[in-house]
C-alpha positions as CSV (number, residue, x, y, z in Angstrom):
1,M,-77.5,73.8,-35.9
2,Q,-80.1,73.7,-33.1
3,T,-82.6,76.5,-33.0
4,L,-82.8,77.7,-29.3
5,T,-86.0,78.7,-27.5
6,S,-86.2,82.4,-26.7
7,R,-87.9,83.9,-23.6
8,P,-91.2,82.1,-22.7
9,A,-93.9,84.6,-21.7
10,T,-94.9,82.7,-18.5
11,G,-91.5,81.3,-17.7
12,L,-90.8,77.6,-17.1
13,Q,-93.5,75.6,-15.4
14,G,-94.1,72.0,-14.3
15,T,-92.5,68.9,-12.8
16,L,-89.5,67.0,-14.2
17,T,-87.5,63.9,-13.3
18,V,-83.9,64.3,-14.7
19,P,-81.9,61.3,-16.0
20,G,-79.7,59.2,-13.8
21,D,-76.4,60.5,-12.4
22,K,-73.5,60.2,-14.8
23,S,-70.8,59.8,-12.1
24,I,-72.8,57.0,-10.3
25,S,-73.6,55.3,-13.6
26,H,-69.9,55.0,-14.4
27,R,-69.0,53.7,-11.0
28,G,-71.9,51.3,-10.8
29,L,-70.8,49.7,-14.0
30,M,-67.2,49.3,-12.8
31,L,-68.0,48.0,-9.4
32,G,-70.6,45.6,-10.7
33,A,-67.9,44.2,-13.1
34,I,-65.5,43.5,-10.3
35,S,-68.0,42.1,-7.9
36,M,-69.3,38.5,-7.7
37,G,-72.8,37.8,-8.9
38,Q,-75.3,40.0,-10.6
39,T,-75.6,43.8,-10.3
40,T,-78.7,45.6,-11.6
41,L,-78.6,49.4,-12.2
42,T,-81.9,51.1,-12.6
43,N,-82.2,54.7,-13.9
44,F,-78.9,54.2,-15.5
45,L,-77.8,57.2,-17.8
46,P,-77.6,55.9,-21.4
47,A,-75.5,58.9,-22.5
48,D,-72.4,58.6,-24.7
49,D,-69.9,58.8,-21.8
50,C,-71.6,56.0,-19.8
51,L,-72.0,53.8,-22.9
52,S,-68.2,54.1,-23.5
53,T,-67.7,52.7,-20.0
54,L,-70.2,49.9,-20.7
55,T,-68.6,48.9,-24.0
56,A,-65.0,49.0,-22.5
57,L,-66.1,46.6,-19.7
58,Q,-67.6,44.3,-22.3
59,Q,-64.3,44.3,-24.1
60,L,-62.7,43.3,-20.8
61,G,-64.8,40.1,-20.7
62,I,-67.8,41.3,-18.7
63,D,-71.4,40.2,-19.6
64,I,-73.5,43.3,-19.6
65,N,-77.1,43.7,-20.9
66,R,-78.9,47.0,-21.2
67,D,-82.7,47.5,-21.6
68,D,-83.0,51.3,-22.0
69,T,-82.2,52.6,-18.5
70,T,-81.8,49.2,-16.8
71,V,-78.5,47.5,-16.9
72,T,-77.6,44.0,-15.7
73,I,-74.0,43.1,-15.0
74,Q,-72.6,39.6,-14.4
75,G,-69.7,40.3,-12.2
76,R,-66.5,38.2,-12.3
77,G,-64.8,39.4,-9.1
78,L,-61.8,41.7,-8.4
79,H,-59.5,39.7,-10.6
80,G,-61.9,38.5,-13.2
81,L,-61.3,41.0,-16.0
82,T,-59.5,39.7,-19.1
83,A,-57.4,41.4,-21.7
84,S,-59.0,43.2,-24.6
85,A,-57.9,42.3,-28.1
86,Q,-58.4,45.9,-29.2
87,P,-57.7,49.3,-27.5
88,L,-60.5,50.5,-25.2
89,D,-62.2,53.5,-26.9
90,M,-63.3,55.8,-24.1
91,G,-64.9,58.3,-26.4
92,N,-65.2,61.6,-24.5
93,A,-65.4,60.0,-21.1
94,G,-62.7,61.7,-18.9
95,T,-64.1,60.2,-15.7
96,A,-64.2,56.7,-17.1
97,T,-60.7,57.0,-18.5
98,R,-59.1,58.1,-15.2
99,L,-61.0,55.6,-13.1
100,M,-60.2,52.8,-15.6
101,A,-56.5,53.6,-15.2
102,G,-56.7,52.8,-11.5
103,L,-58.7,49.7,-12.1
104,L,-56.5,48.3,-14.8
105,A,-53.2,49.2,-13.3
106,G,-53.4,46.3,-10.9
107,Q,-54.6,43.6,-13.3
108,T,-52.5,40.8,-14.8
109,F,-52.6,42.1,-18.4
110,D,-51.8,45.1,-20.4
111,S,-54.4,47.6,-21.8
112,T,-54.5,50.6,-24.1
113,L,-56.9,53.4,-23.7
114,V,-57.8,55.8,-26.6
115,G,-60.4,58.5,-27.0
116,D,-61.9,61.2,-29.2
117,A,-60.1,64.4,-30.2
118,S,-61.3,66.3,-27.1
119,L,-60.4,63.5,-24.6
120,S,-57.0,63.1,-26.3
121,Q,-56.2,66.7,-25.3
122,R,-57.0,66.3,-21.7
123,P,-54.1,65.8,-19.2
124,M,-53.5,62.3,-17.9
125,A,-50.3,62.8,-16.0
126,R,-52.4,63.9,-13.1
127,V,-53.6,60.3,-12.7
128,Q,-50.4,58.6,-14.0
129,Q,-48.1,60.1,-11.5
130,P,-50.0,59.3,-8.2
131,L,-50.6,55.8,-9.5
132,A,-46.9,55.4,-10.2
133,T,-46.2,55.9,-6.4
134,M,-48.2,52.6,-6.0
135,G,-46.0,50.8,-8.5
136,A,-48.3,51.3,-11.5
137,E,-46.6,51.3,-14.9
138,I,-48.5,53.6,-17.3
139,D,-47.1,55.2,-20.5
140,L,-48.7,58.3,-22.0
141,T,-48.3,60.1,-25.3
142,D,-46.9,63.5,-24.5
143,G,-49.0,63.5,-21.3
144,H,-52.2,62.5,-23.1
145,L,-53.9,59.5,-24.6
146,P,-53.2,57.0,-26.0
147,M,-52.5,55.5,-22.6
148,H,-50.7,52.2,-22.3
149,I,-51.2,50.4,-19.0
150,H,-48.9,47.5,-18.0
151,G,-50.8,45.5,-15.5
152,R,-48.8,44.5,-12.5
153,S,-48.9,44.0,-8.7
154,L,-49.4,47.2,-6.8
155,M,-48.1,48.6,-3.5
156,A,-50.3,50.3,-1.0
157,A,-50.5,54.1,-0.9
158,D,-48.8,55.3,2.3
159,H,-50.5,58.5,3.4
160,Y,-50.3,59.8,-0.2
161,P,-51.3,63.6,-0.4
162,L,-53.2,64.3,-3.6
163,Q,-51.9,67.4,-5.5
164,V,-55.2,68.3,-7.1
165,A,-58.8,68.4,-5.7
166,S,-60.1,65.8,-8.1
167,A,-62.7,63.1,-7.4
168,Q,-61.5,61.4,-10.6
169,V,-57.9,61.1,-9.4
170,K,-59.0,60.1,-5.9
171,S,-61.3,57.4,-7.3
172,A,-58.5,56.0,-9.5
173,L,-56.3,55.6,-6.4
174,I,-59.1,53.9,-4.5
175,L,-59.7,51.4,-7.3
176,A,-55.9,50.7,-7.4
177,A,-55.7,50.5,-3.6
178,I,-58.3,47.7,-3.3
179,Q,-55.9,45.6,-5.4
180,A,-52.9,46.3,-3.1
181,P,-51.8,43.7,-0.5
182,T,-52.2,46.1,2.5
183,A,-54.3,49.0,3.5
184,S,-53.8,52.4,1.8
185,T,-54.3,56.0,3.0
186,I,-54.7,59.0,0.8
187,I,-55.2,62.6,1.8
188,E,-57.3,64.9,-0.3
189,K,-56.3,68.5,-0.9
190,L,-59.9,69.5,-0.4
191,P,-63.0,67.2,0.0
192,T,-64.5,66.1,-3.3
193,R,-67.5,64.0,-4.3
194,D,-67.5,60.7,-2.5
195,H,-69.6,58.5,-4.8
196,T,-66.8,55.9,-5.1
197,E,-66.5,55.6,-1.3
198,R,-70.2,55.3,-0.8
199,L,-70.8,52.8,-3.6
200,L,-67.7,50.7,-2.8
201,N,-68.9,50.3,0.8
202,A,-72.4,49.3,-0.4
203,F,-70.8,46.5,-2.5
204,G,-69.0,45.2,0.6
205,G,-65.8,47.2,0.6
206,D,-64.3,49.0,3.5
207,V,-63.4,52.7,2.9
208,Q,-63.3,55.1,5.8
209,T,-63.0,58.8,5.8
210,A,-61.6,60.5,8.9
211,A,-63.2,63.3,10.8
212,D,-61.1,65.9,8.9
213,G,-63.1,64.9,5.8
214,R,-59.8,64.5,3.8
215,T,-58.0,61.4,5.1
216,I,-59.3,58.2,3.5
217,T,-58.3,54.7,4.4
218,I,-58.9,51.8,2.0
219,Q,-58.8,48.2,3.1
220,P,-57.5,45.9,0.4
221,Q,-58.8,42.8,-1.4
222,P,-62.5,43.2,-0.6
223,K,-64.9,40.4,-1.5
224,L,-67.4,42.6,-3.4
225,Q,-70.9,41.3,-4.0
226,G,-73.3,42.4,-6.7
227,Q,-76.1,44.8,-5.7
228,A,-79.3,46.3,-6.9
229,V,-78.5,50.0,-7.3
230,T,-81.0,52.8,-8.1
231,V,-79.1,55.6,-9.7
232,P,-80.5,59.0,-8.4
233,G,-81.2,61.9,-10.8
234,D,-78.1,63.7,-11.8
235,M,-77.7,67.0,-9.8
236,S,-75.4,68.3,-12.6
237,S,-78.3,67.8,-15.1
238,A,-80.9,69.2,-12.7
239,A,-78.6,72.3,-12.3
240,F,-79.4,73.5,-15.8
241,F,-83.2,73.7,-15.0
242,M,-82.5,75.1,-11.6
243,T,-80.5,77.9,-13.3
244,A,-83.2,78.4,-16.0
245,A,-86.0,78.7,-13.5
246,S,-84.0,81.2,-11.4
247,I,-83.2,83.6,-14.2
248,V,-86.4,83.4,-16.4
249,P,-89.1,85.6,-15.0
250,G,-92.3,83.8,-13.9
251,S,-90.7,80.4,-13.6
252,N,-91.8,77.8,-11.0
253,I,-90.6,74.2,-11.4
254,R,-90.2,70.9,-9.4
255,L,-87.4,68.5,-10.0
256,T,-88.0,65.1,-8.4
257,Q,-85.7,62.2,-7.3
258,V,-82.6,64.4,-7.5
259,G,-79.4,63.2,-5.9
260,L,-78.7,65.3,-2.8
261,N,-75.2,64.0,-1.9
262,P,-73.7,66.9,0.0
263,T,-70.6,66.7,-2.1
264,R,-72.8,67.5,-5.2
265,T,-75.1,70.2,-3.9
266,G,-72.7,73.1,-4.5
267,L,-75.1,74.9,-6.9
268,L,-77.9,74.7,-4.4
269,N,-75.7,76.4,-1.9
270,V,-74.6,79.0,-4.4
271,L,-78.3,79.8,-5.4
272,Q,-79.2,80.2,-1.7
273,R,-76.3,82.5,-1.1
274,M,-77.3,84.5,-4.1
275,G,-80.9,84.9,-2.8
276,G,-82.4,82.3,-5.1
277,D,-85.9,80.9,-4.3
278,V,-85.1,77.2,-3.7
279,T,-86.9,74.7,-1.5
280,V,-85.5,71.1,-0.9
281,T,-87.6,68.2,0.4
282,S,-85.7,65.0,1.2
283,A,-87.1,61.6,0.4
284,K,-86.3,58.1,1.8
285,S,-83.4,56.5,0.0
286,V,-80.7,53.8,0.4
287,G,-77.1,54.9,0.0
288,E,-77.1,58.1,-1.9
289,P,-79.6,60.7,-0.5
290,L,-82.2,62.2,-2.9
291,G,-85.3,64.4,-2.8
292,T,-87.3,67.1,-4.6
293,V,-86.0,70.6,-5.5
294,T,-88.5,73.4,-6.1
295,V,-87.1,76.5,-7.8
296,K,-88.8,79.8,-8.6
297,A,-87.6,82.9,-10.4
298,A,-85.7,85.4,-8.2
299,S,-83.7,88.5,-8.2
300,L,-80.1,87.4,-7.6
301,N,-77.2,89.0,-5.6
302,P,-73.6,88.8,-6.8
303,I,-71.3,86.2,-5.2
304,D,-67.6,85.6,-4.6
305,L,-66.3,82.0,-4.8
306,G,-62.8,80.9,-3.9
307,A,-60.7,77.8,-4.1
308,E,-62.4,76.2,-1.1
309,D,-65.8,76.5,-2.8
310,I,-64.8,75.1,-6.2
311,P,-64.7,71.3,-5.7
312,A,-68.4,71.2,-4.8
313,V,-69.4,73.1,-7.8
314,I,-66.8,72.3,-10.4
315,D,-69.2,70.9,-13.1
316,E,-71.7,73.7,-12.5
317,L,-69.3,76.6,-12.8
318,P,-70.6,77.5,-16.3
319,L,-74.0,77.9,-14.7
320,V,-72.6,79.9,-11.8
321,A,-71.2,82.3,-14.4
322,L,-74.6,82.5,-16.1
323,L,-76.3,83.2,-12.7
324,A,-73.7,85.9,-12.0
325,A,-74.4,87.4,-15.4
326,T,-78.0,88.2,-14.2
327,A,-77.1,89.3,-10.6
328,D,-77.3,92.9,-9.4
329,G,-73.6,93.5,-8.9
330,V,-70.1,92.2,-9.6
331,S,-69.2,88.5,-8.9
332,H,-65.7,87.0,-8.6
333,I,-64.9,83.4,-9.2
334,T,-61.3,82.4,-8.4
335,G,-59.3,79.2,-7.7
336,A,-61.0,77.5,-10.6
337,E,-58.0,76.7,-12.8
338,E,-59.2,73.1,-12.9
339,L,-61.7,74.4,-15.5
340,R,-58.9,74.7,-18.0
341,F,-58.5,70.9,-18.1
342,K,-62.1,69.9,-18.9
343,E,-63.6,69.0,-22.3
344,T,-62.5,72.5,-23.3
345,D,-60.7,75.2,-21.5
346,R,-63.9,76.1,-19.9
347,I,-62.7,79.5,-18.5
348,A,-62.0,80.6,-22.1
349,T,-65.1,79.1,-23.6
350,I,-67.4,80.5,-20.9
351,V,-66.0,84.0,-21.5
352,T,-66.2,83.7,-25.3
353,E,-69.8,82.5,-25.3
354,L,-71.2,84.8,-22.6
355,Q,-69.6,87.8,-24.3
356,K,-71.8,86.9,-27.4
357,L,-74.7,87.9,-25.1
358,G,-73.2,91.2,-24.2
359,V,-72.3,90.0,-20.7
360,A,-69.6,92.0,-19.0
361,I,-67.3,89.1,-18.2
362,T,-63.5,89.3,-17.9
363,E,-61.2,86.2,-18.0
364,Q,-58.8,85.7,-15.1
365,P,-56.0,83.1,-14.9
366,D,-58.1,81.0,-12.5
367,G,-61.6,82.1,-13.1
368,F,-63.5,85.2,-14.2
369,T,-65.1,88.5,-13.0
370,I,-68.7,89.2,-14.0
371,D,-70.8,92.4,-13.8
372,G,-74.4,91.3,-14.0
373,R,-75.8,94.9,-14.0
374,G,-77.3,96.2,-17.2
375,D,-79.3,94.6,-20.0
376,W,-77.7,92.0,-22.3
377,Q,-77.1,93.2,-25.9
378,L,-76.9,90.2,-28.2
379,Q,-73.6,90.5,-30.3
380,T,-74.2,87.4,-32.5
381,P,-77.1,85.0,-32.7
382,V,-74.9,81.9,-33.3
383,F,-73.5,80.2,-30.2
384,D,-71.1,77.2,-30.2
385,S,-70.7,74.3,-27.7
386,H,-67.0,74.0,-28.7
387,G,-67.7,70.2,-28.4
388,D,-68.4,70.7,-24.7
389,H,-71.8,69.4,-23.5
390,R,-72.0,71.7,-20.5
391,I,-71.2,74.8,-22.5
392,G,-73.8,73.8,-25.1
393,M,-76.5,73.4,-22.4
394,M,-75.4,76.6,-20.7
395,M,-76.1,78.6,-23.8
396,A,-79.4,76.9,-24.4
397,V,-80.4,78.1,-20.9
398,A,-79.0,81.6,-21.6
399,A,-81.1,81.8,-24.7
400,L,-84.3,81.6,-22.6
401,R,-83.5,85.2,-21.4
402,L,-83.4,86.5,-25.0
403,T,-86.2,87.8,-27.2
404,E,-84.2,87.1,-30.4
405,T,-83.9,83.9,-32.3
406,T,-80.5,82.1,-31.8
407,T,-78.9,78.9,-32.8
408,L,-76.3,76.5,-31.3
409,A,-73.5,74.9,-33.4
410,D,-72.3,71.4,-32.5
411,E,-75.3,70.7,-30.4
412,A,-74.6,66.9,-30.7
413,A,-72.0,67.4,-27.9
414,I,-74.9,67.5,-25.5
415,N,-75.4,63.8,-26.0
416,I,-72.2,63.1,-24.1
417,S,-74.2,63.6,-20.8
418,Y,-77.8,64.4,-21.5
419,P,-79.3,63.1,-24.8
420,R,-82.8,64.1,-23.9
421,F,-82.0,67.6,-22.7
422,F,-84.0,69.5,-25.3
423,T,-87.0,67.2,-24.9
424,D,-87.0,67.8,-21.1
425,L,-86.6,71.5,-21.6
426,Q,-89.7,71.5,-23.9
427,H,-91.6,69.7,-21.2
428,L,-91.2,72.8,-18.9
429,L,-92.2,75.3,-21.5
430,P,-95.7,76.6,-22.0
431,T,-97.8,74.9,-24.8
432,E,-97.5,77.8,-27.2
433,V,-93.7,77.5,-27.1
434,S,-93.3,73.7,-26.8
435,N,-95.6,73.1,-29.8
436,A,-93.9,75.8,-32.0
């Protein structure tokens, strides 16, 4: 049980550089593996999810060396992977599992993917079915892991419309499409994060997005070359401190080298719409944009988010709920049924945990309604991550608003994406708190 920090008298203060982006770390490993020559990833995120991807690629015959946050990959080209003698254990890494399905579907050998109890409950038909339209042969176990992939030659995707707004599914199709004989076109339901497209082009691929922002054309059989990639700070990690500074009185923090990809800045936009005190300063970068984000405490207004807003803020919705729980009015989040298919049913777990604070939050089929007016009345001092890293960190941030001592059960789940979270949080606390 992790004891959580209660309200610091002077708020959060100071400057912090958050760890490397999880999504880009996953993709950098995979694209480095299927490129020719050496790829070096600096500021790699050594969290459990990314290490699952690294280990799986080693099982597939790729020489990878890691020195803390620097990873060197000796790529073997698009068709250089080899069969693993053992199932690939993807741990809790949903992103890696779905992307690996697309990558392995077009190889010349069979593969089996397994995962932990949480990942084994997550739906995989959403990636199996669109890949099947390209000729992929993937067997699931009641729609879940274990996943058995029978490697074979693939067909191009012919203007395939995605049924869910998911960067994971889109990326799986892109990784399959580069192995097809002719160009593929896929059409997104709504625009989602474009890390795969950006990074693939940086390695020498040819992926183009039309002016509508949804139609993506992928040229096949690219000759990818290894690259030196600096992974920007993860916006989804920075989001926890942005939220904390916004809702803890007296706070004033700077977050440096944060990734500012416009498909990932949804929480920044939400904070600005809610009246948050946020300043963004861009920095020079190659590929992914990055910069410094300064956040001060502010009185927040309620917000309404619908289906068109959700893809840009899908990972940060627990924090949107927490922000709404401090706003002066009623907020409505709808069109977020995708939350029910994360590490947990996040709609249910967000409601369960925030109600422990006395938050007036009501579960809806596709989101929740939150009345932020009134003071919180702590119902129980024991919170639970439910094995979900983002829920665990959300509750650690929420505890900063409380005067009571609270604890978090299953705090180890946070290691999935942010192993040094509590250390970084302590860095932003006043001395009398951080040394307690």
